[in-house]
N, C-alpha and C positions, 0 to 999 in steps of 0.2 A: 627426476628432478625433485629437489627437496621441497619446493613450494607445492607440487602435487600431493606428495604424501601428507603435509601438513594440511592441505585443503580438504583432502577426503577424510582424514582423521577429525578435524573440527567439525567438518559438516556431518559425518556420520553421528557424532556426539550431539549435536545440535538436533539432528533428525530424531534420535532417540528421545530428547528433551521435549521436542514438540509433539511426538506421539503420546508421551506420559501426559502432557498438559491437556491435549485434546481428550484423552481417555478419562482424566479426572474431571474436566470441565463437563464432558457429556453426562456424568452422573450427578452433577449439582444442580438443584433447582427444587420447586416445591415438592416434586416426588423424588426422593433420593435413590439412586441406582448405584450399587456398588461397582467398582472399577472392573471387577472380573465379570460381572454380567454385562457391562458395557463392551468389554473385549470380545465376548461370545456374540453379542448383536452384530459387531463390526466384522467379525470372522465369517458369521452367517451371511453377510452382504457380499462377501467375496464369490464371484462367478468366474468360470472358465469357459471358452467357447469349445463345443463338442462337435460342431459340424456346420456346413455353409450350403444353403440350397439356392439355386438361381432360377427365377421364374419370370421370363422376359426381362424387363428392365429392373425389377425387384430382386433384391439380395437379402434373404433371410438367414441370420446367424442364430443358431440355437446354442443355448449355454446351460450350464449345470452348476449349482452350488456346491463348493468344496467342503462346507462344513454345515452341520445341522445340530447345533447345540439346542438344548431344551430351554428356552426363553419365552416369557409371555408375550402375547401380542401387544399388550399395552406398553410394556417396556421397549419393545422393538419400534412401536409407533412413536413414543416420546423421543427416543434416541435418534432415529433415522429421519423422522418428519418435521420434528420440532426444534431439538437442540442442535444436530449435526450440521445442517445447512447454515446456521447462524455461527457456529464454531469454525467451519472451513471458510465461510466468507471473512470472518475476522482474521483468520490466518492469511488469507490472500491480500487483504488490505493491509495488514502489518508487514507482509512480505514486500509489497510494492513501496509502501513509504519508506521502509527502512533501505530498500535498494535505491531509491530515488535519493534520499538524502545522503547516502554514501557517495553517489555520483556528484552531487552538488557541492559537497564539501571538498571533494577531489578539484572540481573545476575551479572553485573560488579559492582553493587552498585555505580555507577557514572552517574551524570546528563549529562555527556558529551558524553555518549555511543550513538550510533545510528545504524540502520539496517546494514549500510555498514562495520561496524567495523570488521565483519568476513569475508569480501571480496566478498560479495555477489554482490555488485554493480560493482566491478571490473571485476568480473568473467563474468557477464552479458555483459559488455562493450566488453570483448575480444570475446565471442560468437557473438555479434551482429555484430561487426566491421569486424570480420573474415568472416562472412556470406556475408557482403555487398561487401567486396573485392573480395572474392573468393567464390561465392555462390555454394553451393552444393545441392543435393537432399535430403530432410529431410521428413520421412515418414509421411503420413496423411496430408500433405499439411502445416505443421506447419511453415516451412520457417523461416524468421527472428525472430519472437517470439519464436519459439521452440529452435533456436540456443541461444538466450539470456538466456532463461529459463534453458536449460542445462548448458550453461557456469556458470550461478549463482550458481547452485546446486553443480557443480564439484568444484568450488573454495571454497564454504563453507566448504563442507565436507573435502576438502583437508587441510584447516586450522585446523579442527577439529582433523584429524588424525595426522598432525605434532604435535599439542599441547598436545595430549595425550600419556601418558607413564605409563605403568603398571596399565592401567585401571583408571588412574585418569588424570582429565583435569584442571589443576590449572588455574586460571582466568587470573593472569598475564601472563602466558605462552600463552594462547589463544589470548590475546590482542597483544602481540609482534608478534606471529605468523600471526595474521591478518594484521598488519602493514607491515611485510615483504612481504607477499603475494600480498597485495594491491600495493605496489611499484612495485614488479616485473610485475604484470600484467598492471600496468600503462605504464611500458616500452614496453609491448608487444603491448599495443594499439597504442602507438607513432610510433612503428616500421610499423605496419599495416597502420596507416594513412599516413606515409611516402611513402608507395607504393600503395596507394589506387587510384591513378590517378584521373579520373573523377568521381569516386564514393567518393571523399572526402567530398563534400557538404552534401550528403545524410548521410554519417557516423557522420559528425559533428552535423547535425541536430538531430540525435537520441541521440548523447551524451549530448545535451543540455536538453533533456527531453520534451516531447510534447504529446498531445492526439489527435492531428489532424488525421482525417481518422478513427475514431473509428467506430466500427460496432457492431450490436446486437449480432452475435456469440461471438465476444471478450468479451463483457459483460458477457454474460452467462457462458463462461468458466472460466474468472476471478473470478466470484462469487463463483463458485463450488470450485476452488483452494484456495479461501481465507476462505469461510465460514466454510468448514469441519475442517481444522486445527484450526481456532479460537475457535471454540466450545470446542476442546480438551485443548487449551491454558486456557480457562476460568476455566476448571476442576483443572488446576494446580496453580490457582492464590493463594490459601492458601499456598501451599508449597513455592511458590515464596515469600511470605510475611514471613514465617519462615526463609528462606535463607538470608532474609536482616540482620538478627542477626550475620551472619557468618557461614561458612560451618561447622566448628566444633560443634557450638551450634546447628545448625539445624540437624545435624547427630545424636547428643545425644537426640534430641527430636523426633527421629523416622523418619527422613525425609531421603529417599534415594538420597543423594545429586547428585552423579555421573549420576545416572539413570535420575533424574529430569532434570539436565543440558542437558543431551543428548537429551531429548524429546522436552525441550524448544529450545534448539539451532536448531534442526532439522526442527520443526514446524515454527520457525521464519525464517528460511532460505527459507522455501517453500512459506510462504505468501509474503516475501519480492521479491523472484524471480518472483511470479505471477505478482506482481506489476510493477517491473522494466521491465520485458519482454514486456509488452504492452505500457509503457510510457517512457522508456529510463531512464536516471539518473536524478531523481527529489530529490535534497537535501533538507535537513533541516526540513522536515515535521516530520521525525521521532526524531528530536531533539528538536525542539520548542513545538510541541504539547503535547507530554507526560510531559514535564517539567511545561508548563503553567498550565495543568490539575492537576498535583501533588500539585501545590500551591493551587488550588481550592477546591480539593476533599480530599486531604491527600494521604498518601503512601500505603493504603490498595488497593491492586492489584485486589481484587473482585470488588471494585468500579471503580478503575483508569483504568484498562484494558478496558473495554467496554466504558467508557466515553471518554476515550483518543481516541479510535478508531472512535467514532462517530463524535468527534470534528475534527479529521484528515480528514474525509471524507468532512465536511463542509469547512474546511479550503483549501483543494486543489480544491474544485469546485469554490470557491470563487476567489482564485488566477488564476485559469484557465480562468475564466470569465473576469478578469482584463487583462489576457495575450492577449485575443483575441478581446478586446473591442476598440483598437486603431484603427488607419488608416492603420497599418501593425502589422499583428499577431506576437506576441513574444513567443518563446518557454517557457512553464510554468516553466521549471526549472530555468531559469533566474529570474523570478519573485520571486520564493521561496528562491533563493540564496540572492536576494537583500533584501529580509524580514528577512531571516535567520541569515546572516552574523553579522548584528549589534546586533541581540540578542545573538549570540555566544559570541560576545566580552563583552556585558554586563554580561554574565555569568562569563567570566574571570576576571572581574572587581569586581564583588560582592562577588565571592567565594574565601575563603582562599585557598592557593596552596594545603594544605594537604586533602582539601574536593575534590580536582579534581583527 
């Protein structure tokens, strides 16, 4: 199939771009590390299983390193423990936001749609700021991330329930419900900030979006929360293509429109919440990247969805590298907004009103 070849070709190219961006980013910082040294550090980290031993209920897997390049311990520590977790977390967040933005633009048939349109970001903001202002004990040590993730999902599913009537969820009603909920939750966040006292600095920093303090456990958790729903989204790419014709036409062609919308909205909310929970509010990634990739690869979501996600990963890693490269680190959400706002205005100027 032609689309399979194009998908593999574009995806392979974007994976190569992502690897180059990650390698370059890992060398940039107060201590400069050449890309070839970064590559050696990454290769030294590759292990392969060499044996398995079973002792009662415990399973022990022995591994061996495939490479042993001569690299200093300091360089290894900087790359593997300081920079790489942040870079990979940025890649996962960019991947999730771009994928969710692609789905939202497909559902709403509107290039101006982004993942926050159903209140996910606003709900995460309420959960995070509420936890910062009045911390409570959250099971399993989830803390701030857990509060943001829960707030995001509650807001998204609240918007869906409000917009759904008699088993149907009109896109226009969903959009208006999302705008109303975002406005209300924005007021809640403002109220919480007004009463945040000494916590206001931490709350504002989270709202600006950042990847500072990333850790390997966060990377692992985020990968699982994003990868599983994304695989399911890929399976619905063809259905989303048919829905671009309009809901009535899609229904006549055998697509269960309401069920498909429920699945797509739920999974998009989950992967967006996973990204926002660890990075805060990072805007415009879900708007810019899907639109640019649509211009490059076309509207077929079987190609667009994976390529936009990979491009989003590279985009956020690059912008975060720019954000931390100055004399003083800038929250990555500010950098994406500076890049995204002009592009948003460009869309407004180039698109006819009826297309928006």
